[in-house]
C-alpha positions in Angstrom: 0.0 0.0 0.0 1.2 3.5 -0.9 0.7 6.2 1.7 0.5 9.8 0.6 1.0 12.7 3.1 0.2 16.2 2.0 1.2 19.4 3.6 1.2 23.1 2.8 -2.4 24.1 2.5 -3.9 27.2 4.2 -5.7 30.5 3.8 -4.2 33.3 1.7 -5.4 36.4 -0.1 -5.9 36.7 -3.8 -2.5 37.2 -5.6 -0.5 35.4 -3.0 1.3 32.1 -3.2 1.2 28.7 -1.6 3.3 25.4 -2.0 1.8 22.0 -1.5 4.0 19.0 -0.9 3.1 15.3 -1.0 5.4 12.5 0.1 4.7 9.0 -0.8 5.9 6.0 1.2 5.2 2.3 1.5 5.6 1.6 -2.2 7.0 -1.8 -3.3 7.7 -0.6 -6.8 8.8 2.7 -8.5 6.3 5.5 -8.2 5.4 6.4 -11.7 2.8 9.3 -12.4 2.0 11.7 -9.6 -0.3 14.6 -9.7 -2.7 17.1 -8.0 -6.5 17.2 -8.2 -8.9 19.5 -6.6 -12.5 19.5 -5.5 -14.5 22.6 -4.7 -17.7 22.5 -2.6 -20.5 21.2 -4.8 -18.3 20.3 -7.7 -16.6 17.3 -9.1 -12.9 16.6 -8.4 -10.8 17.9 -11.3 -7.3 17.5 -12.6 -4.8 20.3 -11.7 -1.6 19.0 -12.9 0.3 15.8 -13.4 4.0 14.8 -13.8 5.5 11.7 -15.0 8.5 10.0 -13.5 10.6 11.4 -16.3 9.4 15.0 -15.6 6.7 15.3 -18.4 4.0 17.7 -17.2 0.3 18.4 -17.9 -1.8 21.3 -16.6 -5.5 22.3 -16.5 -6.0 25.3 -18.6 -7.3 27.2 -15.7 -3.9 27.0 -13.9 -1.4 27.3 -16.7 1.1 30.0 -16.2 0.3 30.2 -12.5 0.9 26.8 -11.1 4.1 24.6 -11.4 4.3 20.9 -10.6 7.6 19.3 -9.8 8.9 16.2 -8.1 11.9 14.8 -6.3 12.2 11.2 -7.3 14.7 10.4 -4.6 12.3 11.5 -2.0 9.2 10.2 -3.8 7.7 13.8 -3.2 5.6 15.9 -5.6 5.2 19.7 -5.2 2.6 22.2 -6.5 3.8 25.8 -6.5 0.8 27.9 -6.8 1.2 31.7 -7.6 -1.2 34.4 -8.3 -3.9 32.6 -6.5 -7.5 33.4 -7.3 -10.8 32.9 -5.1 -11.8 30.2 -7.7 -8.7 28.2 -6.7 -10.3 27.6 -3.3 -10.7 23.8 -3.0 -9.5 20.7 -1.2 -6.4 19.6 -3.1 -5.6 15.9 -3.3 -2.3 14.2 -4.2 -2.4 11.2 -6.5 0.2 8.6 -7.3 0.5 5.3 -9.1 3.3 2.8 -8.7 4.6 0.4 -11.4 2.9 -3.0 -11.8 0.0 -1.8 -9.7 -3.3 -0.6 -11.4 -4.5 1.3 -8.3 -4.8 5.1 -7.9 -3.6 6.2 -4.5 -4.8 9.4 -2.9 -3.8 11.7 -0.1 -6.0 12.9 2.6 -6.5 16.3 1.0 -5.2 19.8 1.9 -7.6 22.7 2.2 -6.6 25.8 0.1 -8.7 28.9 0.8 -8.1 32.1 -1.2 -10.0 35.2 -0.1 -10.7 38.2 -2.2 
């Protein structure tokens, strides 16, 4: 079983920045894709950004140019640098990871990000 522990959420004002971190542990095989998703109240969970083990990235249009995903493979940790935050970025942010030879999606417990206007 892969455990994902997130940190870095909080309350900020519009225009400010936050960085989320997510550390994976308990994996038997290499951690492949990692990513961040978010869910706002009353809405479905949506993709924010993903990053492959080789560093390839993918972003939702709504965060392109403002958010940056990165990872440290030696630490099995993924980061999400969020700049120029907007009130519409308010959501619970979930870390996601997959390991090789395992079809399961693993999820973190969620980190609340609140952006006030």
